[in-house]
N, C-alpha and C positions, 0 to 999 in steps of 0.2 A: 660466462664463467671460464676461468682458467683451469688448466689441468690440475693445478694444486688445490683449487677450491673444491673440486669434485673427488678428491682423494687420490693423490699421486701414489702409486704402489711403492715407490722408493721410500716412503715414510716408514715402511715396515722393516727395513733392513738396517742392520747396525752400520754406524758411520764407517767409512773407509779409513784405514790407517793412513797417517801422513806418509808421503813418499819417503822411502828408505826404511820404513818400519813394517814389521810383520804384524799380523793379527795377534792380539794378546792371547796368551795362554792362561789357564789350561784349556786345551781342546778336549773334546770327548766324542765317543762313538755312540750313536743311537741306532737301534735296529730300525730299518725302514719298514714302515707299516703299509700293508696293502689293504684292500677293502675287507678282506676276511682274516686279517692277522699279519704277522711278519712276512715280508717277502723272502724268497729263497736265499738265505745267507747274505743279504745285502744290508749295508749300513750307511748312515750319513755321518759326516764329520761336522761337528758344531763347535763354535767357540763360546758357548754359553748363551747364544741368542738363537732360540729355536726357529725363528722366522727366517734365518739366513743360513741354511745348511750348505755345506760344500759337497755336492754331488752324492750320487748313489754308487757305492763301490762294494766289492766283496768284503765281508766282515774281516777276514784276515788282513787284507790290505789296509782297511780303515784303521784297524788296531795298530798296525805297524806305523802308519803315518802319524797317528796321534802320539804314540810312544816316542817317535823320533822328534816331533815338534815340541812336545812337553819337556823332553830331556835335553834338547839342543843347547840352550843357554847355560845350563849347569855343566854340561860336558865341556863346552868351550871354555868356560871360566876355570874349570879344574885344570885343563891343559895349560892355559895361560899362567895359572898359579904355579904349576910345576916348573915352568920355564922362568917365571919371575923370582922363584925361590932360589935361583942360581943353577938349578939343574945339575949340580956337581955330582950327584949320585947316578946320573943317567949315563948309559953307554952312548957313544957317538951315534950308533944306529938308532937308539930310542929317541934321541934328541932330533935327528933328521926326520924320523917318522912323525913326531909331534909337530915340528915346524911345517912339514909338508901338509899335514891335515889342517893346521891353522891357516896356512896360505890359501888353501882351497876354500875355507870358510870366508876369508876376506875377499877372495875373487868372486864368490857367488853371492855377495850381498845385494847386488843390483837386481 
């Protein structure tokens, strides 16, 4: 028998995103359960597939990560929209700040 025939544990995990793509949103936080109830302030980050959590982290950190990931695409789109709209009402400083933030997003894609 091959490993696949006896039940490869990888069958229980969500498929990996294609290279260059992030895990689909929305992500969510679930309180980590211990044998006798919730563990002390810990949570797991999920992308909808309970079988493949992303670590046990303190709940405030998990909530922050989930908020950031779930709002990232909308925030980037809003900033690009402001610039694409001409940005005529922006101060030079505001335009520089927006362009610098978007440059960092583009640099960190890999």
